[in-house]
C-alpha positions as CSV (number, residue, x, y, z in Angstrom):
1,M,108.2,20.8,124.4
2,L,107.7,22.2,120.9
3,K,105.0,24.7,122.0
4,P,107.4,26.9,124.0
5,T,109.8,27.0,121.1
6,F,107.0,28.2,118.8
7,Y,105.9,30.8,121.4
8,A,109.4,32.2,121.6
9,F,109.7,32.4,117.8
10,R,106.3,34.2,117.5
11,Y,107.4,36.5,120.3
12,N,110.6,37.4,118.4
13,I,108.5,38.3,115.4
14,L,106.5,40.7,117.5
15,N,109.6,42.2,119.0
16,E,111.0,42.8,115.4
17,K,107.7,44.7,114.5
18,Y,108.1,46.8,117.7
19,T,111.4,48.3,116.5
20,S,109.4,50.7,114.2
21,N,107.5,52.2,117.2
22,P,109.5,53.7,120.0
23,F,106.4,53.9,122.2
24,A,105.4,50.3,121.7
25,L,104.6,48.4,124.9
26,T,104.7,44.7,125.3
27,P,101.3,43.1,126.1
28,K,101.3,41.3,129.5
29,T,99.5,38.1,130.3
30,T,96.0,38.6,131.6
31,S,96.2,35.5,133.8
32,T,97.8,37.5,136.7
33,T,95.4,38.2,139.6
34,R,96.3,41.9,139.7
35,W,93.7,44.0,137.9
36,N,96.4,46.7,137.3
37,A,98.1,44.1,135.0
38,K,94.9,43.9,133.0
39,Y,94.8,47.7,132.5
40,E,98.5,47.6,131.5
41,S,97.7,44.9,128.9
42,F,94.9,47.0,127.4
43,K,97.2,50.0,127.3
44,A,100.0,48.0,125.7
45,I,97.8,46.5,123.0
46,Y,96.3,50.0,122.3
47,E,99.8,51.6,121.9
48,S,101.1,48.7,119.8
49,Y,98.0,47.8,117.8
50,D,99.6,48.3,114.4
51,E,102.7,46.3,115.2
52,I,100.6,43.4,116.6
53,L,98.5,43.4,113.4
54,E,101.7,43.3,111.3
55,A,103.1,40.4,113.3
56,L,99.9,38.5,113.0
57,L,99.8,39.1,109.2
58,Y,103.4,37.9,109.0
59,I,102.5,34.7,110.9
60,T,99.4,34.3,108.7
61,N,101.3,34.6,105.5
62,G,104.4,32.7,106.7
63,T,103.7,29.4,105.0
64,E,107.0,27.7,105.7
65,Q,107.8,28.9,109.2
66,F,104.4,28.1,110.9
67,D,102.1,25.2,111.0
68,S,98.6,25.4,109.7
69,D,97.0,25.7,113.1
70,T,99.2,28.7,114.1
71,R,98.4,30.4,110.7
72,R,94.7,29.7,111.1
73,E,94.6,31.1,114.7
74,S,96.6,34.1,113.6
75,W,94.2,34.8,110.7
76,S,91.2,34.4,113.0
77,I,92.7,36.9,115.5
78,T,93.6,39.3,112.8
79,K,90.1,39.1,111.3
80,S,88.5,39.8,114.7
81,M,90.9,42.7,115.5
82,K,90.0,44.4,112.2
83,T,86.4,44.9,112.9
84,F,84.7,48.1,114.1
85,N,82.9,46.3,116.9
86,F,86.2,45.0,118.3
87,I,87.8,48.4,118.1
88,T,84.9,50.1,119.8
89,Y,84.6,47.6,122.6
90,F,88.3,47.6,123.0
91,I,88.5,51.4,123.4
92,F,85.5,51.4,125.7
93,M,87.2,48.8,127.9
94,K,90.5,50.6,127.9
95,N,88.8,53.8,129.1
96,L,86.9,51.8,131.7
97,M,90.0,50.1,133.0
98,A,91.8,53.5,133.1
99,T,89.0,54.9,135.1
100,T,89.0,52.1,137.6
101,N,92.8,51.7,137.7
102,A,93.4,54.1,140.6
103,L,90.8,52.3,142.6
104,T,92.3,48.8,142.0
105,C,95.8,50.1,142.8
106,E,94.5,51.5,146.1
107,F,92.7,48.3,147.0
108,Q,95.8,46.2,146.2
109,K,98.2,48.0,148.5
110,E,99.7,46.0,151.3
111,K,98.8,48.6,153.9
112,L,95.2,49.6,153.0
113,D,94.0,52.9,154.4
114,L,90.2,52.5,154.7
115,A,89.5,56.2,154.7
116,T,91.5,56.8,151.5
117,A,90.1,53.6,149.9
118,A,86.5,54.7,150.7
119,E,87.1,58.2,149.2
120,T,88.7,56.6,146.1
121,L,85.8,54.3,145.8
122,E,83.2,57.1,146.1
123,K,85.1,59.2,143.5
124,T,85.3,56.3,141.1
125,I,81.6,55.5,141.4
126,Q,80.8,59.2,140.7
127,L,83.1,59.2,137.7
128,L,81.5,55.9,136.4
129,D,78.0,57.4,136.8
130,L,79.1,60.5,135.0
131,E,80.6,58.4,132.1
132,R,77.5,56.2,131.9
133,N,75.0,59.1,131.7
134,D,77.1,61.3,129.3
135,D,76.1,60.9,125.7
136,D,79.0,63.0,124.6
137,N,81.3,60.4,126.1
138,L,79.7,57.7,123.9
139,R,80.1,60.0,120.8
140,R,83.7,60.5,121.6
141,I,84.3,56.8,121.9
142,L,82.6,56.2,118.6
143,S,84.6,59.0,117.0
144,V,87.9,57.7,118.3
145,S,86.9,54.2,117.1
146,E,85.9,55.5,113.7
147,N,89.3,57.3,113.3
148,F,91.2,54.3,114.5
149,A,89.3,52.0,112.1
150,K,90.0,54.3,109.2
151,K,93.7,54.3,110.2
152,I,93.9,50.5,109.7
153,D,91.8,50.6,106.5
154,I,88.4,49.3,107.8
155,D,85.6,50.4,105.5
156,L,82.8,51.2,107.9
157,D,80.1,51.3,105.1
158,E,81.1,47.9,103.9
159,E,81.2,46.4,107.4
160,F,77.7,47.7,108.3
161,S,76.2,46.6,105.0
162,I,76.8,42.9,105.8
163,K,73.5,41.1,106.0
164,R,73.0,39.7,109.4
165,R,70.2,37.5,110.6
166,G,67.5,39.5,112.3
167,R,66.8,39.0,115.9
168,R,63.5,37.4,116.6
169,P,61.6,38.5,119.7
170,P,61.0,35.7,122.3
171,R,57.7,33.9,122.0
172,R,57.0,34.5,125.7
173,I,56.6,38.3,125.3
174,D,53.7,38.9,123.0
175,E,50.1,39.9,122.9
176,N,48.9,36.3,123.3
177,P,47.5,35.9,126.9
178,Q,48.3,32.2,127.0
179,T,52.1,32.9,126.6
180,T,52.5,36.1,128.6
181,H,53.3,36.3,132.3
182,V,50.8,38.1,134.5
183,F,52.5,40.2,137.1
184,S,50.5,40.6,140.3
Protein backbone atom coordinates (compact mmCIF):
# COMPACT_ATOMS: atom_id res chain seq x y z
CA MET A 1 0.00 0.00 0.00
CA LEU A 2 2.82 2.39 0.82
CA LYS A 3 4.83 1.61 -2.33
CA PRO A 4 2.33 3.17 -4.81
CA THR A 5 2.31 6.33 -2.68
CA PHE A 6 6.10 6.60 -2.85
CA TYR A 7 5.96 5.92 -6.59
CA ALA A 8 3.51 8.79 -7.12
CA PHE A 9 5.66 11.09 -4.98
CA ARG A 10 8.82 10.27 -6.98
CA TYR A 11 6.89 10.67 -10.23
CA ASN A 12 5.77 14.16 -9.15
CA ILE A 13 9.41 15.10 -8.55
CA LEU A 14 10.27 13.99 -12.09
CA ASN A 15 7.36 16.02 -13.47
CA GLU A 16 8.61 19.11 -11.61
CA LYS A 17 12.03 18.69 -13.24
CA TYR A 18 10.38 18.36 -16.65
CA THR A 19 8.98 21.89 -16.48
CA SER A 20 12.42 23.25 -17.43
CA ASN A 21 12.45 21.33 -20.74
CA PRO A 22 9.53 21.88 -23.13
CA PHE A 23 10.68 18.87 -25.21
CA ALA A 24 10.84 16.44 -22.28
CA LEU A 25 9.10 13.14 -22.83
CA THR A 26 7.84 10.87 -20.08
CA PRO A 27 9.54 7.45 -20.01
CA LYS A 28 7.14 4.58 -20.57
CA THR A 29 7.21 1.25 -18.85
CA THR A 30 9.18 -1.35 -20.79
CA SER A 31 6.97 -4.18 -19.59
CA THR A 32 4.53 -3.73 -22.46
CA THR A 33 4.75 -6.31 -25.21
CA ARG A 34 4.89 -3.76 -28.01
CA TRP A 35 8.45 -3.11 -29.17
CA ASN A 36 7.38 0.33 -30.34
CA ALA A 37 6.91 1.21 -26.65
CA LYS A 38 10.51 0.21 -25.99
CA TYR A 39 11.74 2.58 -28.70
CA GLU A 40 9.53 5.35 -27.29
CA SER A 41 11.06 4.72 -23.84
CA PHE A 42 14.61 5.05 -25.20
CA LYS A 43 13.63 8.22 -27.01
CA ALA A 44 11.97 9.68 -23.89
CA ILE A 45 14.98 8.96 -21.69
CA TYR A 46 17.35 10.41 -24.30
CA GLU A 47 15.32 13.62 -24.61
CA SER A 48 14.86 13.99 -20.84
CA TYR A 49 18.23 12.69 -19.61
CA ASP A 50 19.17 15.86 -17.70
CA GLU A 51 15.81 16.10 -15.96
CA ILE A 52 15.93 12.44 -14.96
CA LEU A 53 19.40 12.91 -13.47
CA GLU A 54 18.22 16.00 -11.57
CA ALA A 55 15.25 14.09 -10.17
CA LEU A 56 17.48 11.17 -9.14
CA LEU A 57 19.94 13.54 -7.45
CA TYR A 58 17.06 15.22 -5.63
CA ILE A 59 15.87 11.83 -4.37
CA THR A 60 19.43 10.82 -3.41
CA ASN A 61 19.96 14.01 -1.40
CA GLY A 62 16.43 14.15 0.06
CA THR A 63 17.21 12.76 3.50
CA GLU A 64 13.85 13.47 5.11
CA GLN A 65 11.43 12.68 2.30
CA PHE A 66 12.80 9.29 1.24
CA ASP A 67 13.81 6.11 3.02
CA SER A 68 17.37 4.81 2.82
CA ASP A 69 16.52 2.07 0.29
CA THR A 70 15.03 4.60 -2.12
CA ARG A 71 18.00 6.95 -1.74
CA ARG A 72 20.47 4.09 -2.21
CA GLU A 73 18.68 2.86 -5.33
CA SER A 74 18.56 6.40 -6.70
CA TRP A 75 22.28 6.86 -6.04
CA SER A 76 23.06 3.55 -7.76
CA ILE A 77 21.03 4.45 -10.85
CA THR A 78 22.62 7.92 -10.98
CA LYS A 79 26.09 6.44 -10.69
CA SER A 80 25.38 4.02 -13.55
CA MET A 81 23.83 6.69 -15.75
CA LYS A 82 26.86 8.95 -15.34
CA THR A 83 29.34 6.58 -16.99
CA PHE A 84 30.66 6.75 -20.52
CA ASN A 85 29.88 3.06 -21.09
CA PHE A 86 26.23 3.54 -20.17
CA ILE A 87 25.90 6.58 -22.42
CA THR A 88 27.59 4.83 -25.36
CA TYR A 89 25.48 1.66 -25.03
CA PHE A 90 22.36 3.76 -24.56
CA ILE A 91 22.96 5.84 -27.70
CA PHE A 92 23.78 2.68 -29.66
CA MET A 93 20.55 1.02 -28.50
CA LYS A 94 18.50 4.14 -29.23
CA ASN A 95 19.87 4.19 -32.79
CA LEU A 96 19.27 0.46 -33.18
CA MET A 97 15.70 0.74 -31.89
CA ALA A 98 15.07 3.70 -34.21
CA THR A 99 16.35 1.64 -37.15
CA THR A 100 14.09 -1.31 -36.37
CA ASN A 101 11.06 0.73 -35.27
CA ALA A 102 9.48 0.86 -38.75
CA LEU A 103 9.80 -2.91 -39.03
CA THR A 104 8.25 -3.57 -35.63
CA CYS A 105 5.38 -1.17 -36.35
CA GLU A 106 4.75 -2.92 -39.67
CA PHE A 107 4.72 -6.37 -38.04
CA GLN A 108 2.38 -5.24 -35.26
CA LYS A 109 -0.37 -3.99 -37.54
CA GLU A 110 -3.71 -5.73 -37.23
CA LYS A 111 -3.96 -6.22 -40.99
CA LEU A 112 -0.49 -7.36 -41.95
CA ASP A 113 0.36 -7.03 -45.64
CA LEU A 114 2.97 -9.74 -46.28
CA ALA A 115 4.46 -8.06 -49.36
CA THR A 116 5.01 -4.77 -47.54
CA ALA A 117 6.28 -6.58 -44.44
CA ALA A 118 8.78 -8.58 -46.51
CA GLU A 119 9.99 -5.41 -48.24
CA THR A 120 10.34 -3.58 -44.91
CA LEU A 121 12.20 -6.56 -43.46
CA GLU A 122 14.61 -6.67 -46.40
CA LYS A 123 15.30 -2.92 -46.19
CA THR A 124 15.84 -3.13 -42.42
CA ILE A 125 18.29 -6.01 -42.84
CA GLN A 126 20.20 -4.04 -45.48
CA LEU A 127 20.29 -0.98 -43.22
CA LEU A 128 21.49 -3.02 -40.23
CA ASP A 129 24.23 -4.64 -42.36
CA LEU A 130 25.30 -1.21 -43.56
CA GLU A 131 25.38 0.12 -39.98
CA ARG A 132 27.34 -2.90 -38.75
CA ASN A 133 30.03 -2.63 -41.42
CA ASP A 134 30.35 1.16 -41.29
CA ASP A 135 33.30 2.31 -39.15
CA ASP A 136 32.21 5.92 -39.55
CA ASN A 137 28.93 5.04 -37.84
CA LEU A 138 30.83 3.73 -34.81
CA ARG A 139 32.95 6.88 -34.75
CA ARG A 140 29.80 9.01 -34.87
CA ILE A 141 28.26 7.10 -31.97
CA LEU A 142 31.45 7.52 -29.95
CA SER A 143 31.62 11.21 -30.83
CA VAL A 144 28.00 11.80 -29.82
CA SER A 145 28.62 9.83 -26.61
CA GLU A 146 31.72 11.88 -25.86
CA ASN A 147 29.87 15.17 -26.36
CA PHE A 148 26.94 13.92 -24.29
CA ALA A 149 29.31 12.83 -21.50
CA LYS A 150 31.04 16.22 -21.47
CA LYS A 151 27.65 17.92 -21.24
CA ILE A 152 26.90 16.11 -17.97
CA ASP A 153 30.44 16.64 -16.59
CA ILE A 154 31.91 13.17 -17.04
CA ASP A 155 35.71 13.28 -17.13
CA LEU A 156 36.62 10.67 -19.76
CA ASP A 157 40.32 10.63 -18.87
CA GLU A 158 39.49 9.93 -15.24
CA GLU A 159 36.96 7.24 -16.12
CA PHE A 160 39.38 5.35 -18.35
CA SER A 161 42.26 5.65 -15.89
CA ILE A 162 40.41 3.53 -13.33
CA LYS A 163 42.35 0.34 -12.73
CA ARG A 164 40.37 -2.71 -13.67
CA ARG A 165 41.21 -6.31 -13.19
CA GLY A 166 42.77 -7.73 -16.33
CA ARG A 167 40.99 -10.46 -18.19
CA ARG A 168 42.73 -13.80 -17.99
CA PRO A 169 42.50 -16.00 -21.06
CA PRO A 170 40.75 -19.32 -20.49
CA ARG A 171 43.00 -22.22 -19.62
CA ARG A 172 41.50 -24.40 -22.34
CA ILE A 173 42.88 -22.26 -25.15
CA ASP A 174 46.65 -22.39 -24.94
CA GLU A 175 49.68 -24.07 -26.43
CA ASN A 176 49.50 -27.05 -24.09
CA PRO A 177 48.33 -30.06 -26.16
CA GLN A 178 46.76 -31.70 -23.09
CA THR A 179 44.28 -28.86 -22.64
CA THR A 180 43.53 -27.85 -26.23
CA HIS A 181 40.73 -29.23 -28.32
CA VAL A 182 41.72 -30.95 -31.54
CA PHE A 183 39.38 -30.15 -34.41
CA SER A 184 39.08 -32.92 -36.96
